[in-house]
PDB file of the backbone (N, CA, C, O) and the ligand in Angstrom, with CONECT records:
HET     ZN  A 101       1
ATOM      1  N   MET A   1     -10.005  37.090  57.157  1.00  0.00           N
ATOM      2  CA  MET A   1      -9.772  35.582  57.479  1.00  0.00           C
ATOM      3  C   MET A   1      -8.814  35.407  58.539  1.00  0.00           C
ATOM      4  O   MET A   1      -7.773  36.064  58.551  1.00  0.00           O
ATOM      5  N   ALA A   2      -9.094  34.569  59.422  1.00  0.00           N
ATOM      6  CA  ALA A   2      -8.084  34.421  60.597  1.00  0.00           C
ATOM      7  C   ALA A   2      -6.820  33.526  60.067  1.00  0.00           C
ATOM      8  O   ALA A   2      -6.862  32.585  59.274  1.00  0.00           O
ATOM      9  N   ASN A   3      -5.727  34.066  60.705  1.00  0.00           N
ATOM     10  CA  ASN A   3      -4.472  33.332  60.431  1.00  0.00           C
ATOM     11  C   ASN A   3      -4.408  32.039  61.239  1.00  0.00           C
ATOM     12  O   ASN A   3      -4.402  32.108  62.469  1.00  0.00           O
ATOM     13  N   GLN A   4      -4.358  30.830  60.594  1.00  0.00           N
ATOM     14  CA  GLN A   4      -4.364  29.628  61.205  1.00  0.00           C
ATOM     15  C   GLN A   4      -3.123  29.408  62.171  1.00  0.00           C
ATOM     16  O   GLN A   4      -3.142  28.701  63.179  1.00  0.00           O
ATOM     17  N   ASN A   5      -2.110  30.087  61.723  1.00  0.00           N
ATOM     18  CA  ASN A   5      -0.767  29.856  62.532  1.00  0.00           C
ATOM     19  C   ASN A   5      -0.711  30.913  63.591  1.00  0.00           C
ATOM     20  O   ASN A   5       0.354  30.973  64.205  1.00  0.00           O
ATOM     21  N   LEU A   6      -1.568  31.679  63.891  1.00  0.00           N
ATOM     22  CA  LEU A   6      -1.457  32.724  64.982  1.00  0.00           C
ATOM     23  C   LEU A   6      -1.786  32.132  66.298  1.00  0.00           C
ATOM     24  O   LEU A   6      -2.900  31.634  66.458  1.00  0.00           O
ATOM     25  N   THR A   7      -0.856  32.143  67.320  1.00  0.00           N
ATOM     26  CA  THR A   7      -1.119  31.462  68.551  1.00  0.00           C
ATOM     27  C   THR A   7      -0.884  32.747  69.560  1.00  0.00           C
ATOM     28  O   THR A   7       0.250  33.182  69.762  1.00  0.00           O
ATOM     29  N   PRO A   8      -1.910  33.240  70.097  1.00  0.00           N
ATOM     30  CA  PRO A   8      -1.756  34.355  70.880  1.00  0.00           C
ATOM     31  C   PRO A   8      -1.337  34.101  72.392  1.00  0.00           C
ATOM     32  O   PRO A   8      -1.622  33.027  72.922  1.00  0.00           O
ATOM     33  N   ASN A   9      -0.703  35.031  73.034  1.00  0.00           N
ATOM     34  CA  ASN A   9      -0.424  35.022  74.426  1.00  0.00           C
ATOM     35  C   ASN A   9       0.238  33.651  74.948  1.00  0.00           C
ATOM     36  O   ASN A   9      -0.268  32.972  75.841  1.00  0.00           O
ATOM     37  N   LEU A  10       1.360  33.349  74.319  1.00  0.00           N
ATOM     38  CA  LEU A  10       2.085  32.226  74.722  1.00  0.00           C
ATOM     39  C   LEU A  10       2.800  32.636  76.197  1.00  0.00           C
ATOM     40  O   LEU A  10       3.212  33.770  76.440  1.00  0.00           O
ATOM     41  N   SER A  11       2.863  31.595  77.055  1.00  0.00           N
ATOM     42  CA  SER A  11       3.595  32.017  78.156  1.00  0.00           C
ATOM     43  C   SER A  11       5.227  31.784  77.954  1.00  0.00           C
ATOM     44  O   SER A  11       5.730  31.151  77.026  1.00  0.00           O
ATOM     45  N   ARG A  12       5.885  32.393  78.954  1.00  0.00           N
ATOM     46  CA  ARG A  12       7.383  32.082  78.696  1.00  0.00           C
ATOM     47  C   ARG A  12       7.775  30.606  78.661  1.00  0.00           C
ATOM     48  O   ARG A  12       8.658  30.189  77.911  1.00  0.00           O
ATOM     49  N   GLN A  13       7.034  29.776  79.565  1.00  0.00           N
ATOM     50  CA  GLN A  13       7.415  28.380  79.644  1.00  0.00           C
ATOM     51  C   GLN A  13       6.916  27.743  78.406  1.00  0.00           C
ATOM     52  O   GLN A  13       7.599  26.825  77.953  1.00  0.00           O
ATOM     53  N   GLU A  14       5.788  28.099  77.760  1.00  0.00           N
ATOM     54  CA  GLU A  14       5.343  27.511  76.476  1.00  0.00           C
ATOM     55  C   GLU A  14       6.409  27.836  75.307  1.00  0.00           C
ATOM     56  O   GLU A  14       6.807  27.019  74.476  1.00  0.00           O
ATOM     57  N   ILE A  15       6.793  29.191  75.407  1.00  0.00           N
ATOM     58  CA  ILE A  15       7.802  29.413  74.343  1.00  0.00           C
ATOM     59  C   ILE A  15       9.081  28.754  74.466  1.00  0.00           C
ATOM     60  O   ILE A  15       9.719  28.448  73.458  1.00  0.00           O
ATOM     61  N   ALA A  16       9.534  28.495  75.727  1.00  0.00           N
ATOM     62  CA  ALA A  16      10.789  27.746  75.928  1.00  0.00           C
ATOM     63  C   ALA A  16      10.520  26.320  75.414  1.00  0.00           C
ATOM     64  O   ALA A  16      11.311  25.717  74.690  1.00  0.00           O
ATOM     65  N   LYS A  17       9.311  25.812  75.856  1.00  0.00           N
ATOM     66  CA  LYS A  17       8.950  24.327  75.457  1.00  0.00           C
ATOM     67  C   LYS A  17       9.076  24.148  73.863  1.00  0.00           C
ATOM     68  O   LYS A  17       9.698  23.228  73.333  1.00  0.00           O
ATOM     69  N   ARG A  18       8.372  25.197  73.161  1.00  0.00           N
ATOM     70  CA  ARG A  18       8.339  25.193  71.793  1.00  0.00           C
ATOM     71  C   ARG A  18       9.748  25.268  71.034  1.00  0.00           C
ATOM     72  O   ARG A  18      10.084  24.591  70.063  1.00  0.00           O
ATOM     73  N   ARG A  19      10.469  26.216  71.679  1.00  0.00           N
ATOM     74  CA  ARG A  19      11.895  26.301  71.252  1.00  0.00           C
ATOM     75  C   ARG A  19      12.620  25.003  71.342  1.00  0.00           C
ATOM     76  O   ARG A  19      13.314  24.584  70.415  1.00  0.00           O
ATOM     77  N   ARG A  20      12.454  24.383  72.449  1.00  0.00           N
ATOM     78  CA  ARG A  20      13.244  23.043  72.790  1.00  0.00           C
ATOM     79  C   ARG A  20      12.703  21.977  71.894  1.00  0.00           C
ATOM     80  O   ARG A  20      13.466  21.100  71.488  1.00  0.00           O
ATOM     81  N   GLU A  21      11.392  21.990  71.544  1.00  0.00           N
ATOM     82  CA  GLU A  21      10.776  20.861  70.657  1.00  0.00           C
ATOM     83  C   GLU A  21      11.320  21.173  69.249  1.00  0.00           C
ATOM     84  O   GLU A  21      11.723  20.264  68.523  1.00  0.00           O
ATOM     85  N   ALA A  22      11.329  22.499  68.859  1.00  0.00           N
ATOM     86  CA  ALA A  22      11.725  22.630  67.473  1.00  0.00           C
ATOM     87  C   ALA A  22      13.149  22.205  67.173  1.00  0.00           C
ATOM     88  O   ALA A  22      13.473  21.576  66.165  1.00  0.00           O
ATOM     89  N   ARG A  23      14.089  22.658  68.268  1.00  0.00           N
ATOM     90  CA  ARG A  23      15.489  22.348  68.131  1.00  0.00           C
ATOM     91  C   ARG A  23      15.639  20.731  68.072  1.00  0.00           C
ATOM     92  O   ARG A  23      16.458  20.156  67.356  1.00  0.00           O
ATOM     93  N   GLU A  24      14.737  20.105  68.921  1.00  0.00           N
ATOM     94  CA  GLU A  24      15.017  18.589  68.934  1.00  0.00           C
ATOM     95  C   GLU A  24      14.446  17.998  67.433  1.00  0.00           C
ATOM     96  O   GLU A  24      15.027  17.066  66.877  1.00  0.00           O
ATOM     97  N   ARG A  25      13.485  18.518  66.966  1.00  0.00           N
ATOM     98  CA  ARG A  25      12.959  18.023  65.634  1.00  0.00           C
ATOM     99  C   ARG A  25      14.029  18.331  64.685  1.00  0.00           C
ATOM    100  O   ARG A  25      14.368  17.460  63.884  1.00  0.00           O
ATOM    101  N   HIS A  26      14.653  19.590  64.689  1.00  0.00           N
ATOM    102  CA  HIS A  26      15.630  19.942  63.633  1.00  0.00           C
ATOM    103  C   HIS A  26      16.890  19.026  63.834  1.00  0.00           C
ATOM    104  O   HIS A  26      17.465  18.506  62.878  1.00  0.00           O
ATOM    105  N   SER A  27      17.265  18.870  65.080  1.00  0.00           N
ATOM    106  CA  SER A  27      18.472  17.855  65.436  1.00  0.00           C
ATOM    107  C   SER A  27      18.150  16.421  64.862  1.00  0.00           C
ATOM    108  O   SER A  27      19.011  15.706  64.349  1.00  0.00           O
ATOM    109  N   ALA A  28      16.974  16.113  64.985  1.00  0.00           N
ATOM    110  CA  ALA A  28      16.560  14.705  64.473  1.00  0.00           C
ATOM    111  C   ALA A  28      16.567  14.457  63.001  1.00  0.00           C
ATOM    112  O   ALA A  28      16.539  13.305  62.570  1.00  0.00           O
ATOM    113  N   MET A  29      16.604  15.514  62.205  1.00  0.00           N
ATOM    114  CA  MET A  29      16.609  15.528  60.790  1.00  0.00           C
ATOM    115  C   MET A  29      18.042  14.975  60.443  1.00  0.00           C
ATOM    116  O   MET A  29      19.037  15.190  61.136  1.00  0.00           O
ATOM    117  N   ALA A  30      18.022  14.260  59.321  1.00  0.00           N
ATOM    118  CA  ALA A  30      19.252  13.904  58.695  1.00  0.00           C
ATOM    119  C   ALA A  30      19.981  15.126  58.254  1.00  0.00           C
ATOM    120  O   ALA A  30      19.276  16.060  57.871  1.00  0.00           O
ATOM    121  N   ALA A  31      21.390  15.292  58.241  1.00  0.00           N
ATOM    122  CA  ALA A  31      22.220  16.374  57.842  1.00  0.00           C
ATOM    123  C   ALA A  31      21.836  16.812  56.557  1.00  0.00           C
ATOM    124  O   ALA A  31      21.613  17.996  56.303  1.00  0.00           O
ATOM    125  N   LYS A  32      21.740  15.766  55.626  1.00  0.00           N
ATOM    126  CA  LYS A  32      21.313  16.151  54.192  1.00  0.00           C
ATOM    127  C   LYS A  32      19.983  16.841  54.134  1.00  0.00           C
ATOM    128  O   LYS A  32      19.807  17.705  53.274  1.00  0.00           O
ATOM    129  N   GLU A  33      19.062  16.537  54.958  1.00  0.00           N
ATOM    130  CA  GLU A  33      17.681  17.175  54.930  1.00  0.00           C
ATOM    131  C   GLU A  33      17.938  18.584  55.522  1.00  0.00           C
ATOM    132  O   GLU A  33      17.458  19.549  54.927  1.00  0.00           O
ATOM    133  N   ARG A  34      18.646  18.766  56.629  1.00  0.00           N
ATOM    134  CA  ARG A  34      18.954  20.200  57.237  1.00  0.00           C
ATOM    135  C   ARG A  34      19.611  20.943  56.071  1.00  0.00           C
ATOM    136  O   ARG A  34      19.190  22.075  55.835  1.00  0.00           O
ATOM    137  N   ASP A  35      20.580  20.450  55.324  1.00  0.00           N
ATOM    138  CA  ASP A  35      21.397  21.402  54.344  1.00  0.00           C
ATOM    139  C   ASP A  35      20.366  21.749  53.252  1.00  0.00           C
ATOM    140  O   ASP A  35      20.354  22.884  52.775  1.00  0.00           O
ATOM    141  N   GLU A  36      19.525  20.828  52.856  1.00  0.00           N
ATOM    142  CA  GLU A  36      18.637  21.194  51.742  1.00  0.00           C
ATOM    143  C   GLU A  36      17.547  22.361  52.271  1.00  0.00           C
ATOM    144  O   GLU A  36      17.151  23.284  51.559  1.00  0.00           O
ATOM    145  N   LEU A  37      17.185  22.154  53.522  1.00  0.00           N
ATOM    146  CA  LEU A  37      16.164  23.047  54.071  1.00  0.00           C
ATOM    147  C   LEU A  37      16.816  24.570  54.074  1.00  0.00           C
ATOM    148  O   LEU A  37      16.220  25.574  53.684  1.00  0.00           O
ATOM    149  N   LYS A  38      18.026  24.533  54.542  1.00  0.00           N
ATOM    150  CA  LYS A  38      18.826  25.698  54.579  1.00  0.00           C
ATOM    151  C   LYS A  38      19.031  26.363  53.300  1.00  0.00           C
ATOM    152  O   LYS A  38      18.861  27.579  53.210  1.00  0.00           O
ATOM    153  N   LYS A  39      19.409  25.600  52.232  1.00  0.00           N
ATOM    154  CA  LYS A  39      19.628  26.142  50.991  1.00  0.00           C
ATOM    155  C   LYS A  39      18.347  26.631  50.468  1.00  0.00           C
ATOM    156  O   LYS A  39      18.354  27.687  49.837  1.00  0.00           O
ATOM    157  N   LEU A  40      17.164  25.947  50.664  1.00  0.00           N
ATOM    158  CA  LEU A  40      15.979  26.441  50.097  1.00  0.00           C
ATOM    159  C   LEU A  40      15.519  27.910  50.681  1.00  0.00           C
ATOM    160  O   LEU A  40      15.067  28.802  49.964  1.00  0.00           O
ATOM    161  N   HIS A  41      15.707  28.009  52.079  1.00  0.00           N
ATOM    162  CA  HIS A  41      15.212  29.212  52.803  1.00  0.00           C
ATOM    163  C   HIS A  41      16.029  30.207  53.062  1.00  0.00           C
ATOM    164  O   HIS A  41      15.508  31.245  53.469  1.00  0.00           O
ATOM    165  N   TRP A  42      17.560  30.160  52.892  1.00  0.00           N
ATOM    166  CA  TRP A  42      18.556  30.877  53.265  1.00  0.00           C
ATOM    167  C   TRP A  42      18.187  32.307  52.732  1.00  0.00           C
ATOM    168  O   TRP A  42      17.822  32.421  51.562  1.00  0.00           O
ATOM    169  N   MET A  43      18.266  33.310  53.488  1.00  0.00           N
ATOM    170  CA  MET A  43      17.902  34.689  53.148  1.00  0.00           C
ATOM    171  C   MET A  43      16.702  35.022  52.387  1.00  0.00           C
ATOM    172  O   MET A  43      16.676  35.990  51.627  1.00  0.00           O
ATOM    173  N   CYS A  44      15.585  34.150  52.594  1.00  0.00           N
ATOM    174  CA  CYS A  44      14.456  34.575  51.979  1.00  0.00           C
ATOM    175  C   CYS A  44      13.418  34.927  52.924  1.00  0.00           C
ATOM    176  O   CYS A  44      13.315  34.334  53.997  1.00  0.00           O
ATOM    177  N   CYS A  45      12.535  35.997  52.527  1.00  0.00           N
ATOM    178  CA  CYS A  45      11.710  36.434  53.555  1.00  0.00           C
ATOM    179  C   CYS A  45      10.728  35.459  53.945  1.00  0.00           C
ATOM    180  O   CYS A  45      10.158  34.828  53.054  1.00  0.00           O
ATOM    181  N   PRO A  46      10.422  35.226  55.275  1.00  0.00           N
ATOM    182  CA  PRO A  46       9.472  34.195  55.749  1.00  0.00           C
ATOM    183  C   PRO A  46       7.966  34.585  55.328  1.00  0.00           C
ATOM    184  O   PRO A  46       7.084  33.726  55.338  1.00  0.00           O
ATOM    185  N   LYS A  47       7.745  35.743  55.008  1.00  0.00           N
ATOM    186  CA  LYS A  47       6.308  36.322  54.771  1.00  0.00           C
ATOM    187  C   LYS A  47       6.074  36.249  53.318  1.00  0.00           C
ATOM    188  O   LYS A  47       5.039  35.712  52.922  1.00  0.00           O
ATOM    189  N   CYS A  48       6.982  36.763  52.431  1.00  0.00           N
ATOM    190  CA  CYS A  48       6.555  36.907  51.047  1.00  0.00           C
ATOM    191  C   CYS A  48       7.567  36.094  50.107  1.00  0.00           C
ATOM    192  O   CYS A  48       7.259  35.968  48.922  1.00  0.00           O
ATOM    193  N   GLY A  49       8.658  35.587  50.540  1.00  0.00           N
ATOM    194  CA  GLY A  49       9.582  34.658  49.874  1.00  0.00           C
ATOM    195  C   GLY A  49      10.575  35.461  49.047  1.00  0.00           C
ATOM    196  O   GLY A  49      11.384  34.879  48.325  1.00  0.00           O
ATOM    197  N   SER A  50      10.526  36.825  49.141  1.00  0.00           N
ATOM    198  CA  SER A  50      11.644  37.602  48.321  1.00  0.00           C
ATOM    199  C   SER A  50      12.881  37.459  49.031  1.00  0.00           C
ATOM    200  O   SER A  50      12.927  37.019  50.179  1.00  0.00           O
ATOM    201  N   SER A  51      13.993  37.859  48.303  1.00  0.00           N
ATOM    202  CA  SER A  51      15.297  37.752  48.932  1.00  0.00           C
ATOM    203  C   SER A  51      15.489  38.852  50.020  1.00  0.00           C
ATOM    204  O   SER A  51      15.019  39.975  49.837  1.00  0.00           O
ATOM    205  N   LEU A  52      16.152  38.546  51.111  1.00  0.00           N
ATOM    206  CA  LEU A  52      16.469  39.471  52.278  1.00  0.00           C
ATOM    207  C   LEU A  52      17.812  40.082  51.958  1.00  0.00           C
ATOM    208  O   LEU A  52      18.679  39.475  51.329  1.00  0.00           O
ATOM    209  N   THR A  53      17.955  41.404  52.456  1.00  0.00           N
ATOM    210  CA  THR A  53      19.238  42.119  52.319  1.00  0.00           C
ATOM    211  C   THR A  53      19.641  42.388  53.614  1.00  0.00           C
ATOM    212  O   THR A  53      18.800  42.744  54.439  1.00  0.00           O
ATOM    213  N   GLU A  54      21.129  42.238  53.993  1.00  0.00           N
ATOM    214  CA  GLU A  54      21.548  42.585  55.248  1.00  0.00           C
ATOM    215  C   GLU A  54      21.843  44.068  55.239  1.00  0.00           C
ATOM    216  O   GLU A  54      22.429  44.623  54.310  1.00  0.00           O
ATOM    217  N   VAL A  55      21.383  44.705  56.375  1.00  0.00           N
ATOM    218  CA  VAL A  55      21.447  46.136  56.574  1.00  0.00           C
ATOM    219  C   VAL A  55      22.116  46.386  57.782  1.00  0.00           C
ATOM    220  O   VAL A  55      21.501  46.028  58.787  1.00  0.00           O
ATOM    221  N   GLN A  56      23.263  46.930  57.954  1.00  0.00           N
ATOM    222  CA  GLN A  56      23.903  47.265  59.195  1.00  0.00           C
ATOM    223  C   GLN A  56      23.166  48.433  59.865  1.00  0.00           C
ATOM    224  O   GLN A  56      23.009  49.547  59.367  1.00  0.00           O
ATOM    225  N   PHE A  57      22.711  47.994  61.137  1.00  0.00           N
ATOM    226  CA  PHE A  57      22.030  48.877  61.972  1.00  0.00           C
ATOM    227  C   PHE A  57      22.616  48.837  63.353  1.00  0.00           C
ATOM    228  O   PHE A  57      22.370  47.900  64.111  1.00  0.00           O
ATOM    229  N   ARG A  58      23.446  49.918  63.713  1.00  0.00           N
ATOM    230  CA  ARG A  58      24.129  49.803  64.960  1.00  0.00           C
ATOM    231  C   ARG A  58      25.144  48.636  64.944  1.00  0.00           C
ATOM    232  O   ARG A  58      25.913  48.519  63.990  1.00  0.00           O
ATOM    233  N   ALA A  59      25.160  47.802  65.947  1.00  0.00           N
ATOM    234  CA  ALA A  59      26.227  46.589  65.870  1.00  0.00           C
ATOM    235  C   ALA A  59      25.521  45.389  65.260  1.00  0.00           C
ATOM    236  O   ALA A  59      26.067  44.298  65.424  1.00  0.00           O
ATOM    237  N   VAL A  60      24.346  45.443  64.559  1.00  0.00           N
ATOM    238  CA  VAL A  60      23.674  44.257  64.168  1.00  0.00           C
ATOM    239  C   VAL A  60      23.555  44.349  62.676  1.00  0.00           C
ATOM    240  O   VAL A  60      23.371  45.439  62.133  1.00  0.00           O
ATOM    241  N   LYS A  61      23.656  43.244  62.009  1.00  0.00           N
ATOM    242  CA  LYS A  61      23.311  43.107  60.567  1.00  0.00           C
ATOM    243  C   LYS A  61      21.847  42.532  60.537  1.00  0.00           C
ATOM    244  O   LYS A  61      21.577  41.348  60.741  1.00  0.00           O
ATOM    245  N   VAL A  62      20.909  43.553  60.247  1.00  0.00           N
ATOM    246  CA  VAL A  62      19.399  43.139  60.350  1.00  0.00           C
ATOM    247  C   VAL A  62      19.199  42.579  58.841  1.00  0.00           C
ATOM    248  O   VAL A  62      19.866  42.945  57.873  1.00  0.00           O
ATOM    249  N   ASP A  63      18.263  41.722  58.827  1.00  0.00           N
ATOM    250  CA  ASP A  63      17.789  41.093  57.539  1.00  0.00           C
ATOM    251  C   ASP A  63      16.502  41.871  57.160  1.00  0.00           C
ATOM    252  O   ASP A  63      15.479  41.805  57.842  1.00  0.00           O
ATOM    253  N   LYS A  64      16.609  42.582  56.077  1.00  0.00           N
ATOM    254  CA  LYS A  64      15.515  43.513  55.589  1.00  0.00           C
ATOM    255  C   LYS A  64      14.934  42.884  54.342  1.00  0.00           C
ATOM    256  O   LYS A  64      15.645  42.400  53.461  1.00  0.00           O
ATOM    257  N   CYS A  65      13.453  42.915  54.298  1.00  0.00           N
ATOM    258  CA  CYS A  65      12.859  42.584  52.957  1.00  0.00           C
ATOM    259  C   CYS A  65      12.382  43.866  52.428  1.00  0.00           C
ATOM    260  O   CYS A  65      11.566  44.547  53.048  1.00  0.00           O
ATOM    261  N   PHE A  66      12.892  44.223  51.255  1.00  0.00           N
ATOM    262  CA  PHE A  66      12.432  45.552  50.597  1.00  0.00           C
ATOM    263  C   PHE A  66      11.165  45.345  49.948  1.00  0.00           C
ATOM    264  O   PHE A  66      10.512  46.365  49.725  1.00  0.00           O
ATOM    265  N   THR A  67      10.672  44.217  49.591  1.00  0.00           N
ATOM    266  CA  THR A  67       9.425  43.858  48.871  1.00  0.00           C
ATOM    267  C   THR A  67       8.262  44.222  49.953  1.00  0.00           C
ATOM    268  O   THR A  67       7.517  45.172  49.711  1.00  0.00           O
ATOM    269  N   CYS A  68       8.118  43.491  51.101  1.00  0.00           N
ATOM    270  CA  CYS A  68       7.045  43.667  51.944  1.00  0.00           C
ATOM    271  C   CYS A  68       7.399  44.606  53.098  1.00  0.00           C
ATOM    272  O   CYS A  68       6.488  45.084  53.774  1.00  0.00           O
ATOM    273  N   GLY A  69       8.663  44.889  53.352  1.00  0.00           N
ATOM    274  CA  GLY A  69       9.074  45.631  54.507  1.00  0.00           C
ATOM    275  C   GLY A  69       9.307  44.956  55.689  1.00  0.00           C
ATOM    276  O   GLY A  69       9.412  45.635  56.710  1.00  0.00           O
ATOM    277  N   GLY A  70       9.419  43.655  55.762  1.00  0.00           N
ATOM    278  CA  GLY A  70       9.704  42.907  56.978  1.00  0.00           C
ATOM    279  C   GLY A  70      11.090  43.167  57.330  1.00  0.00           C
ATOM    280  O   GLY A  70      11.969  43.397  56.500  1.00  0.00           O
ATOM    281  N   VAL A  71      11.280  43.115  58.751  1.00  0.00           N
ATOM    282  CA  VAL A  71      12.678  43.335  59.259  1.00  0.00           C
ATOM    283  C   VAL A  71      12.865  42.058  60.217  1.00  0.00           C
ATOM    284  O   VAL A  71      11.957  41.724  60.979  1.00  0.00           O
ATOM    285  N   TYR A  72      13.934  41.444  60.156  1.00  0.00           N
ATOM    286  CA  TYR A  72      14.146  40.061  60.735  1.00  0.00           C
ATOM    287  C   TYR A  72      15.506  40.055  61.607  1.00  0.00           C
ATOM    288  O   TYR A  72      16.499  40.605  61.131  1.00  0.00           O
ATOM    289  N   LEU A  73      15.557  39.524  62.707  1.00  0.00           N
ATOM    290  CA  LEU A  73      16.684  39.442  63.535  1.00  0.00           C
ATOM    291  C   LEU A  73      17.086  38.004  63.748  1.00  0.00           C
ATOM    292  O   LEU A  73      16.235  37.118  63.828  1.00  0.00           O
ATOM    293  N   ASP A  74      18.328  37.778  63.836  1.00  0.00           N
ATOM    294  CA  ASP A  74      18.915  36.446  64.256  1.00  0.00           C
ATOM    295  C   ASP A  74      18.963  36.394  65.682  1.00  0.00           C
ATOM    296  O   ASP A  74      18.881  37.406  66.379  1.00  0.00           O
ATOM    297  N   ASP A  75      19.111  35.106  66.181  1.00  0.00           N
ATOM    298  CA  ASP A  75      19.199  34.855  67.590  1.00  0.00           C
ATOM    299  C   ASP A  75      20.242  35.634  68.227  1.00  0.00           C
ATOM    300  O   ASP A  75      21.404  35.606  67.823  1.00  0.00           O
ATOM    301  N   GLY A  76      19.842  36.355  69.250  1.00  0.00           N
ATOM    302  CA  GLY A  76      20.667  37.280  70.077  1.00  0.00           C
ATOM    303  C   GLY A  76      20.693  38.631  69.719  1.00  0.00           C
ATOM    304  O   GLY A  76      21.140  39.467  70.504  1.00  0.00           O
ATOM    305  N   GLU A  77      20.192  38.981  68.437  1.00  0.00           N
ATOM    306  CA  GLU A  77      20.357  40.366  67.934  1.00  0.00           C
ATOM    307  C   GLU A  77      19.371  41.290  68.614  1.00  0.00           C
ATOM    308  O   GLU A  77      19.690  42.455  68.848  1.00  0.00           O
ATOM    309  N   LEU A  78      18.177  40.805  68.940  1.00  0.00           N
ATOM    310  CA  LEU A  78      17.220  41.655  69.675  1.00  0.00           C
ATOM    311  C   LEU A  78      17.756  42.077  70.908  1.00  0.00           C
ATOM    312  O   LEU A  78      17.564  43.234  71.284  1.00  0.00           O
ATOM    313  N   GLU A  79      18.501  41.160  71.677  1.00  0.00           N
ATOM    314  CA  GLU A  79      19.051  41.516  73.020  1.00  0.00           C
ATOM    315  C   GLU A  79      20.110  42.586  72.721  1.00  0.00           C
ATOM    316  O   GLU A  79      20.150  43.582  73.444  1.00  0.00           O
ATOM    317  N   LEU A  80      20.926  42.450  71.755  1.00  0.00           N
ATOM    318  CA  LEU A  80      21.818  43.466  71.407  1.00  0.00           C
ATOM    319  C   LEU A  80      21.328  44.840  71.200  1.00  0.00           C
ATOM    320  O   LEU A  80      21.848  45.823  71.729  1.00  0.00           O
ATOM    321  N   LEU A  81      20.237  44.878  70.357  1.00  0.00           N
ATOM    322  CA  LEU A  81      19.527  46.166  70.001  1.00  0.00           C
ATOM    323  C   LEU A  81      18.911  46.826  71.194  1.00  0.00           C
ATOM    324  O   LEU A  81      19.116  48.013  71.448  1.00  0.00           O
ATOM    325  N   THR A  82      18.150  46.043  71.926  1.00  0.00           N
ATOM    326  CA  THR A  82      17.383  46.571  73.091  1.00  0.00           C
ATOM    327  C   THR A  82      18.309  46.997  74.211  1.00  0.00           C
ATOM    328  O   THR A  82      17.810  47.655  75.124  1.00  0.00           O
ATOM    329  N   SER A  83      19.572  46.705  74.248  1.00  0.00           N
ATOM    330  CA  SER A  83      20.325  47.009  75.415  1.00  0.00           C
ATOM    331  C   SER A  83      20.733  48.502  75.512  1.00  0.00           C
ATOM    332  O   SER A  83      21.374  48.911  76.481  1.00  0.00           O
ATOM    333  N   LYS A  84      20.357  49.300  74.505  1.00  0.00           N
ATOM    334  CA  LYS A  84      20.726  50.677  74.320  1.00  0.00           C
ATOM    335  C   LYS A  84      19.293  51.545  74.505  1.00  0.00           C
ATOM    336  O   LYS A  84      18.245  51.272  73.920  1.00  0.00           O
ATOM    337  N   PRO A  85      19.462  52.498  75.320  1.00  0.00           N
ATOM    338  CA  PRO A  85      18.144  53.447  75.538  1.00  0.00           C
ATOM    339  C   PRO A  85      17.833  53.898  74.091  1.00  0.00           C
ATOM    340  O   PRO A  85      18.719  54.011  73.244  1.00  0.00           O
ATOM    341  N   GLY A  86      16.542  54.146  73.857  1.00  0.00           N
ATOM    342  CA  GLY A  86      16.073  54.868  72.578  1.00  0.00           C
ATOM    343  C   GLY A  86      16.223  53.994  71.378  1.00  0.00           C
ATOM    344  O   GLY A  86      15.983  54.424  70.249  1.00  0.00           O
ATOM    345  N   TRP A  87      16.664  52.626  71.635  1.00  0.00           N
ATOM    346  CA  TRP A  87      16.595  51.759  70.522  1.00  0.00           C
ATOM    347  C   TRP A  87      15.396  51.703  69.466  1.00  0.00           C
ATOM    348  O   TRP A  87      15.559  51.706  68.246  1.00  0.00           O
ATOM    349  N   PHE A  88      14.203  51.652  70.106  1.00  0.00           N
ATOM    350  CA  PHE A  88      13.031  51.636  69.274  1.00  0.00           C
ATOM    351  C   PHE A  88      12.834  52.578  68.376  1.00  0.00           C
ATOM    352  O   PHE A  88      12.597  52.365  67.186  1.00  0.00           O
ATOM    353  N   GLU A  89      12.933  53.770  68.962  1.00  0.00           N
ATOM    354  CA  GLU A  89      12.675  55.005  68.129  1.00  0.00           C
ATOM    355  C   GLU A  89      13.593  55.184  66.923  1.00  0.00           C
ATOM    356  O   GLU A  89      13.245  55.526  65.793  1.00  0.00           O
ATOM    357  N   SER A  90      14.907  54.878  67.378  1.00  0.00           N
ATOM    358  CA  SER A  90      16.073  54.862  66.404  1.00  0.00           C
ATOM    359  C   SER A  90      15.790  53.781  65.276  1.00  0.00           C
ATOM    360  O   SER A  90      16.041  54.017  64.094  1.00  0.00           O
ATOM    361  N   MET A  91      15.302  52.692  65.675  1.00  0.00           N
ATOM    362  CA  MET A  91      15.105  51.726  64.634  1.00  0.00           C
ATOM    363  C   MET A  91      14.039  52.056  63.784  1.00  0.00           C
ATOM    364  O   MET A  91      14.133  51.829  62.578  1.00  0.00           O
ATOM    365  N   MET A  92      12.837  52.668  64.370  1.00  0.00           N
ATOM    366  CA  MET A  92      11.707  53.050  63.558  1.00  0.00           C
ATOM    367  C   MET A  92      12.182  54.188  62.420  1.00  0.00           C
ATOM    368  O   MET A  92      11.783  54.188  61.255  1.00  0.00           O
ATOM    369  N   ARG A  93      13.043  55.080  62.954  1.00  0.00           N
ATOM    370  CA  ARG A  93      13.452  56.155  62.022  1.00  0.00           C
ATOM    371  C   ARG A  93      14.223  55.474  60.914  1.00  0.00           C
ATOM    372  O   ARG A  93      13.948  55.714  59.738  1.00  0.00           O
ATOM    373  N   PHE A  94      15.296  54.532  61.299  1.00  0.00           N
ATOM    374  CA  PHE A  94      16.226  53.989  60.263  1.00  0.00           C
ATOM    375  C   PHE A  94      15.332  53.221  59.218  1.00  0.00           C
ATOM    376  O   PHE A  94      15.530  53.418  58.019  1.00  0.00           O
ATOM    377  N   PHE A  95      14.397  52.390  59.621  1.00  0.00           N
ATOM    378  CA  PHE A  95      13.746  51.521  58.670  1.00  0.00           C
ATOM    379  C   PHE A  95      12.608  52.025  57.981  1.00  0.00           C
ATOM    380  O   PHE A  95      12.215  51.504  56.938  1.00  0.00           O
ATOM    381  N   ARG A  96      11.947  53.209  58.610  1.00  0.00           N
ATOM    382  CA  ARG A  96      10.747  53.784  58.027  1.00  0.00           C
ATOM    383  C   ARG A  96      11.158  54.876  57.024  1.00  0.00           C
ATOM    384  O   ARG A  96      10.489  55.138  56.025  1.00  0.00           O
ATOM    385  N   GLY A  97      12.330  55.507  57.364  1.00  0.00           N
ATOM    386  CA  GLY A  97      12.782  56.734  56.576  1.00  0.00           C
ATOM    387  C   GLY A  97      13.020  56.428  55.060  1.00  0.00           C
ATOM    388  O   GLY A  97      13.388  57.323  54.300  1.00  0.00           O
TER     389      GLY A  97
HETATM  390 ZN    ZN A 101       9.012  40.084  52.394  1.00  0.00          ZN2+
END
């Protein structure tokens, strides 16, 4: 079955546009609604809903789901991790081991 939410091959401009629109929608919400959304979803896996655990990997606290195996990064953490050579192999060893 095809994933209805899958949007392939977005351009950098489209990604920037969607980020801007999402932030505008979020800003337009009432503070109470934003707080309730955050409480409901904070540290929950976006794929399976289980609790996420912070795992220190190099200079970054990566959010890891031990139920489905998902690994999630906060804004700016991908740039931190990818700034060092060999980051991908190192991350694969760490999270697959
Ligand atoms: Zn999960």
